[in-house]
C-alpha positions in Angstrom: -12.9 -144.5 175.6 -12.2 -147.7 177.6 -9.2 -148.5 179.8 -7.6 -150.8 177.2 -7.6 -148.0 174.6 -6.2 -145.5 177.0 -3.4 -147.8 178.2 -2.4 -148.2 174.5 -2.1 -144.5 174.3 -0.2 -144.2 177.6 2.6 -146.3 176.3 5.6 -146.6 178.6 4.2 -144.1 181.0 6.1 -145.4 184.0 9.5 -144.9 182.4 11.3 -142.2 184.5 12.1 -141.1 188.0 9.6 -140.1 190.6 6.4 -141.3 192.2 4.1 -143.4 190.0 1.2 -141.1 190.3 3.4 -138.2 189.1 4.5 -140.2 186.1 1.0 -141.3 185.2 -0.3 -137.7 185.6 2.6 -136.5 183.4 1.7 -138.9 180.6 -2.0 -138.1 180.7 -1.2 -134.4 180.8 0.9 -134.7 177.7 -1.9 -136.6 175.9 -4.4 -133.9 176.8 -2.1 -131.1 175.8 -1.2 -132.8 172.5 -4.9 -133.5 171.6 -4.6 -137.3 172.1 -7.3 -137.0 174.7 -9.7 -134.3 173.3 -12.0 -132.3 175.5 -14.9 -134.3 176.8 -13.2 -137.7 176.5 -14.3 -140.0 179.3 -11.5 -141.5 181.3 -11.7 -145.0 182.9 -12.9 -145.4 186.5 -10.1 -145.4 189.1 -10.3 -149.2 189.8 -10.6 -150.1 186.1 -7.5 -148.2 185.1 -5.6 -149.4 188.1 -6.3 -153.0 187.2 -5.2 -152.6 183.6 -2.0 -150.8 184.6 -1.3 -153.2 187.5 -0.9 -150.4 190.0 -2.7 -149.6 193.2 -6.0 -147.6 193.0 -4.4 -144.9 195.1 -1.9 -144.2 192.3 -4.7 -143.5 189.8 -6.7 -141.5 192.3 -3.7 -139.3 193.1 -2.9 -138.8 189.4 -6.5 -137.8 188.6 -6.6 -135.5 191.6 -3.5 -133.7 190.4 -4.9 -133.2 186.9 -8.2 -132.1 188.5 -6.4 -129.4 190.5 -4.8 -128.2 187.3 -8.2 -128.0 185.6 -7.4 -130.5 182.9 -10.0 -133.1 183.9 -13.5 -132.9 185.4 -14.6 -135.3 188.1 -18.3 -135.6 189.0 -20.1 -138.0 191.3 -22.2 -140.2 189.2 -20.9 -139.1 185.9 -17.3 -140.2 186.0 -14.1 -138.5 184.9 -13.7 -136.6 181.7 -11.1 -134.3 180.0 -12.1 -130.7 180.7 -13.4 -128.4 178.0 -16.5 -130.1 176.6 -19.7 -128.1 176.0 -21.5 -130.1 178.6 -18.8 -129.3 181.2 -19.0 -125.6 180.4 -22.8 -125.8 180.9 -22.1 -127.0 184.4 -19.9 -124.0 185.2 -16.6 -126.0 185.0 -14.3 -123.7 183.1 -12.1 -124.8 180.2 -10.3 -121.4 180.4 -12.6 -119.4 178.2 -10.7 -116.2 179.0 -7.7 -117.6 177.1 -9.6 -118.9 174.1 -9.9 -115.3 173.0 -6.2 -115.2 172.4 -6.7 -117.8 169.6 -10.1 -116.5 168.3 -11.6 -113.1 167.4 -12.2 -110.8 170.4 -15.9 -110.7 169.7 -16.2 -107.5 171.7 -14.6 -108.9 174.8 -12.3 -106.6 176.8 -9.2 -108.7 177.6 -7.9 -107.9 181.1 -6.4 -111.3 181.6 -3.5 -111.3 179.2 -1.1 -108.5 180.1 1.2 -107.1 177.4 1.5 -103.9 175.3 -1.0 -104.0 172.4 1.1 -102.3 169.7 4.8 -101.9 168.8 6.3 -98.6 169.9 8.0 -96.3 167.3 11.4 -97.1 168.8 11.0 -100.7 167.6 10.2 -99.6 164.1 13.1 -97.2 164.1 15.4 -100.0 165.3 14.4 -102.3 162.4 15.1 -99.5 160.0 18.5 -98.9 161.4 19.6 -102.5 161.2 18.3 -103.3 157.7 21.7 -102.3 156.1 23.5 -104.6 158.5 21.3 -107.5 157.5 21.7 -106.6 153.8 25.5 -106.7 154.2 25.5 -110.1 155.9 27.6 -112.8 154.1 29.1 -116.1 155.2 26.4 -116.7 157.7 23.8 -119.4 157.2 21.7 -117.7 160.0 21.5 -120.6 162.4 22.6 -119.5 165.9 21.1 -121.7 168.7 22.8 -119.6 171.3 21.7 -116.4 169.7 23.3 -113.9 167.3 26.6 -112.7 168.7 25.6 -109.1 168.3 22.6 -109.5 170.6 24.5 -111.6 173.1 27.1 -108.9 173.4 24.4 -106.3 173.8 22.8 -108.3 176.6 26.2 -108.7 178.2 26.7 -104.9 178.2 23.1 -104.6 179.6 24.1 -106.6 182.6 27.5 -104.8 182.9 25.7 -101.4 183.1 23.7 -102.9 186.0 26.8 -103.8 187.9 26.8 -107.5 187.1 30.0 -108.7 185.3 29.0 -110.9 182.4 30.6 -112.6 179.4 28.8 -113.4 176.1 29.2 -117.1 176.8 26.9 -116.6 179.8 24.0 -115.5 177.5 21.5 -117.6 175.6 19.0 -115.8 173.4 15.6 -117.4 173.3 12.2 -116.8 171.5 10.8 -115.1 174.5 11.0 -115.8 178.2 8.5 -118.7 178.0 10.9 -120.7 175.8 13.7 -119.9 178.3 11.6 -121.3 181.2 10.7 -124.4 179.2 14.4 -125.0 178.4 15.4 -124.6 182.0 12.7 -127.0 183.2 13.8 -129.5 180.6 17.5 -129.1 181.7 17.0 -129.3 185.4 13.8 -131.2 186.1 13.0 -135.0 186.0 9.6 -136.5 186.8 8.9 -136.3 190.5 11.5 -133.6 191.2 10.4 -130.8 193.6 10.5 -127.2 192.4 10.1 -124.3 194.9 7.7 -121.7 193.6 6.0 -118.6 195.0 2.3 -118.8 195.8 0.8 -117.2 193.7 3.1 -117.0 190.7 3.3 -116.7 186.9 1.2 -119.7 185.6 3.4 -120.1 182.5 6.2 -121.1 184.8 4.0 -123.7 186.5 3.1 -125.1 183.1 6.7 -125.4 182.1 7.5 -127.3 185.3 4.4 -129.5 185.1 5.2 -130.4 181.5 8.4 -132.1 182.9 6.3 -133.8 185.6 7.7 -131.7 188.4 6.0 -131.4 191.8 5.7 -127.6 192.6 6.2 -126.8 196.3 4.7 -123.4 197.3 6.2 -120.8 199.5 5.0 -117.2 200.2 6.0 -114.5 197.7 9.7 -113.8 198.0 10.3 -117.5 198.7 10.1 -116.9 202.4 11.1 -120.0 204.3 13.5 -121.0 201.5 16.1 -122.6 203.8 13.6 -124.8 205.7 11.9 -125.8 202.4 15.3 -126.9 200.9 15.8 -129.2 203.9 12.3 -130.6 203.7 11.9 -131.1 199.9 15.4 -131.2 198.5 14.4 -129.3 195.4 16.2 -129.4 192.1 15.2 -125.9 191.2 13.6 -122.7 192.6 11.7 -120.0 190.8 11.1 -116.4 191.9 9.8 -113.1 190.5 11.4 -110.6 192.9 10.7 -107.4 190.8 7.1 -106.2 190.4 5.9 -109.7 191.1 3.3 -111.3 188.8 0.5 -111.1 190.0 0.9 -109.2 193.3 3.3 -106.4 192.2 5.5 -107.0 195.2 9.2 -105.9 195.1 11.7 -107.8 197.2 14.0 -105.6 199.3 17.8 -105.6 198.6 18.5 -107.3 201.9 16.0 -110.1 201.1 17.4 -110.4 197.6 20.9 -110.9 199.0 19.7 -113.5 201.6 17.7 -115.5 199.0 20.5 -115.5 196.4 23.2 -116.4 198.9 21.1 -119.1 200.6 20.3 -120.7 197.3 24.0 -120.7 196.3 25.0 -122.2 199.6 22.4 -124.9 199.3 23.5 -125.6 195.7 19.9 -125.1 194.4 19.6 -123.4 191.0 17.6 -120.3 191.5 15.7 -118.7 188.6 15.3 -114.9 188.8 12.4 -114.0 186.4 13.3 -110.4 185.4 10.7 -110.0 182.7 8.9 -107.2 184.6 12.0 -105.5 186.1 11.8 -102.4 183.8 8.2 -101.8 184.7 8.5 -99.6 187.8 6.4 -96.4 188.0 8.1 -93.0 187.8 10.5 -92.5 190.7 11.0 -96.2 191.3 14.5 -97.4 190.9 15.2 -100.5 188.8 15.8 -103.3 191.4 19.2 -105.1 191.3 19.1 -108.6 189.8 19.7 -111.5 192.1 22.8 -112.3 190.1 24.4 -109.2 191.7 24.5 -111.2 194.9 25.4 -114.7 193.6 26.8 -115.5 190.1 25.1 -118.9 190.3 21.7 -117.3 189.9 19.9 -118.0 186.6 18.4 -114.8 185.2 15.6 -114.8 182.7 14.8 -111.6 180.7 12.6 -110.5 177.9 11.6 -107.5 175.8 8.0 -108.5 175.6 6.6 -106.4 178.4 8.8 -103.2 178.0 8.7 -103.2 174.2 6.1 -105.6 172.6 5.1 -109.2 172.8 5.5 -109.6 169.0 9.2 -109.0 169.4 10.0 -112.6 170.4 13.3 -111.9 172.2 14.1 -113.4 175.6 17.3 -114.6 177.2 19.0 -116.5 179.9 22.0 -115.3 181.8 23.7 -118.1 183.8 27.1 -119.8 184.4 28.7 -120.8 181.0 28.2 -124.5 181.5 24.5 -124.0 182.0 24.3 -121.9 178.8 26.1 -124.6 176.9 23.6 -127.2 178.2 20.6 -125.1 177.2 22.0 -124.3 173.8 22.3 -128.1 173.0 18.8 -128.7 174.2 17.5 -125.8 172.1 19.4 -126.9 168.9 17.4 -130.2 168.9 14.1 -128.3 168.6 15.0 -124.9 167.3 18.2 -123.9 165.4 17.8 -120.3 166.3 15.6 -117.2 166.3 14.9 -114.5 163.8 18.1 -112.7 162.9 16.5 -109.4 162.0 14.6 -109.3 165.3 17.8 -110.0 167.2 19.7 -107.3 165.4 16.8 -104.9 166.2 16.8 -105.9 169.8 20.6 -105.4 170.0 20.1 -101.9 168.6 17.2 -101.1 171.0 18.6 -102.4 174.3 20.9 -99.4 175.1 18.1 -97.0 173.9 15.3 -98.1 176.2 15.5 -95.1 178.6 13.0 -92.8 176.8 10.6 -95.7 176.1 10.8 -96.9 179.7 10.0 -93.4 181.1 7.1 -92.8 178.7 5.6 -96.2 179.3 6.0 -95.8 183.1 4.0 -92.6 183.2 1.3 -94.1 181.0 1.0 -97.3 183.1 0.9 -95.3 186.4 -1.9 -93.2 185.0 -3.9 -96.2 183.9 -3.2 -98.0 187.2 -4.6 -95.0 189.1 -7.6 -94.8 186.8 -8.4 -98.5 187.3 -8.2 -98.2 191.0 -10.5 -95.2 191.1 -13.0 -96.9 188.9 -13.0 -100.0 191.1 -13.3 -97.9 194.2 -16.3 -96.2 192.7 -18.2 -99.1 191.2 -17.0 -102.1 193.2 -16.0 -100.7 196.6 -16.2 -104.0 198.4 -13.4 -105.4 196.3 -9.9 -105.4 197.9 -7.5 -104.0 195.2 -4.2 -102.8 196.8 -2.2 -100.4 194.7 1.2 -101.4 193.3 4.5 -99.6 192.6 4.9 -101.0 189.1 4.3 -104.0 186.9 1.1 -104.5 185.0 -1.5 -106.1 187.2 -3.7 -105.8 190.3 -4.2 -108.7 192.5 -7.9 -108.3 193.6 -9.6 -110.2 196.4 -13.3 -110.7 196.0 -15.5 -110.3 199.1 -17.2 -113.7 198.6 -17.4 -116.5 196.0 -14.4 -117.6 194.0 -12.4 -116.2 191.1 -13.0 -119.1 188.8 -16.8 -118.9 188.8 -16.8 -115.1 188.8 -14.4 -115.1 185.7 -17.1 -117.2 184.0 -19.7 -114.6 184.9 -17.5 -111.8 183.7 -16.9 -113.4 180.3 -20.6 -113.6 179.8 -20.5 -109.8 180.3 -17.7 -109.6 177.7 -14.8 -108.9 179.9 -12.0 -111.4 180.7 -10.1 -111.5 184.0 -7.8 -114.2 185.2 -9.0 -116.4 188.1 -6.4 -116.6 190.9 -6.6 -120.3 191.6 -4.6 -121.3 188.5 -1.7 -119.1 189.7 -1.4 -120.7 193.2 -0.4 -124.3 193.8 -1.1 -123.9 197.5 -4.8 -123.5 196.8 -5.0 -120.3 198.8 -5.8 -117.8 196.0 -9.3 -119.1 195.0 -10.9 -115.8 196.1 -8.7 -113.7 193.8 -8.7 -112.4 190.3 -5.8 -110.8 188.4 -6.7 -107.7 186.3 -4.2 -105.8 184.2 -4.2 -102.0 183.8 -2.6 -101.7 180.4 -5.7 -100.8 178.4 -6.6 -97.2 177.6 -8.6 -95.4 180.3 -11.9 -95.4 178.4 -11.6 -99.2 177.9 -10.7 -99.7 181.6 -13.8 -97.6 182.5 -16.1 -99.8 180.3 -14.4 -102.9 181.6 -15.2 -101.9 185.2 -18.8 -101.1 184.3 -19.2 -104.6 182.8 -17.5 -106.2 185.9 -19.8 -104.3 188.2 -22.8 -105.6 186.2 -21.4 -109.1 186.3 -20.9 -108.8 190.1 -24.5 -107.6 190.6 -25.8 -110.8 188.9 -23.1 -113.1 190.3 -24.2 -116.0 192.4 -21.3 -118.2 193.6 -21.7 -122.0 193.2 -22.7 -124.2 196.1 -19.2 -125.6 196.1 -16.0 -124.1 195.0 -15.0 -124.6 191.4 -11.4 -125.6 190.7 -9.5 -123.1 188.7 -7.3 -124.3 185.8 -3.6 -123.8 185.7 -4.1 -122.4 182.3 -1.5 -120.5 180.3 -1.5 -116.7 180.7 1.1 -114.0 180.1 
């Protein structure tokens, strides 16, 4: 594809706020994500595209560099720039996120340790559906469109926060189709092209994708958003995002004092702060459920979900925020989605106050599998650095040499999928890491470690580091 064809597809790429390279990267990213630029498509040389767009070459170079860091394009000396994901690119050990393709295709015998979520609905969920069927059958005078969420579930989530000591009203709750939709709505509401968003490094890559889709510039801080106040002065962010409870991917838990300091500092700086609480119920036995950041500042935006404590197939998430924010989000959602599944919302409302037994059973099971995975890694891969965690779903493992991206490619050839760390860290400091979940049954974890050990024995890192993609993972 030549530069003239590409500029026709780009359209009014420069419409918006922010540096030109960010706007250009945003439009190219959208074309790649939507299939307008399929895998393997050659992109124009820097100078050619700059000439056609009437911008400086540095603008094109910076846009290409940003997309290269995200793993969306491949740049090679002598062979030009292409959209990532072609067969030829894969043959040169440039990943197009093969570990995630298995979410869309048959497993083919691959053990998936990259995507962390329960693999079957618990009996409590089935029972909840059975209990609410009469309520659904008795429904009249309701067309079923509720962009803010069904009032029954909004009230149940309100009571859920009240039980945790956070006064809440139903108009502070928006129900979403999972936490990912919540993050996408928040990004759309608060971010404009070129805006800065403070994120932890590493962090949940789905959040990075949501911010990048709005052409934000993620600014990394250590886990816990350490250095928040100085970063606010330097970057003037429009949004901040944190996972203070059983952090994805490290498992870290922010102390109550640090939570208070972060929430109060964000409120004083007038920076909207997202508290991702998706993992908050995943502490091991004996671990107390951490307080939400909203307990320290009512301006905090809390995002919750039932996907990790119940089942990912129950597409129920929510946002708790000041009422004006909820109104704004509901209007955005109504344009694209008139509301979620009513039966699922009624079941979720029934289930929320009954989660205690499920939480305890699931905590014991996850702790046993966590301990088993650590023991297997210590036995078969003793050089790997795999610190234990107090809850959550994942281990954040540092490899003794090489990089996570090229090793993930070696692992997939041995039919086990792990998540390379580079795509979770916009600072570029996690290339030597992989994320591995411990939710699988113990016999499957044992077999996975055996395959990882075999992959490690044959692993030879590339001469130069391979850039890890900022691919979607959950």
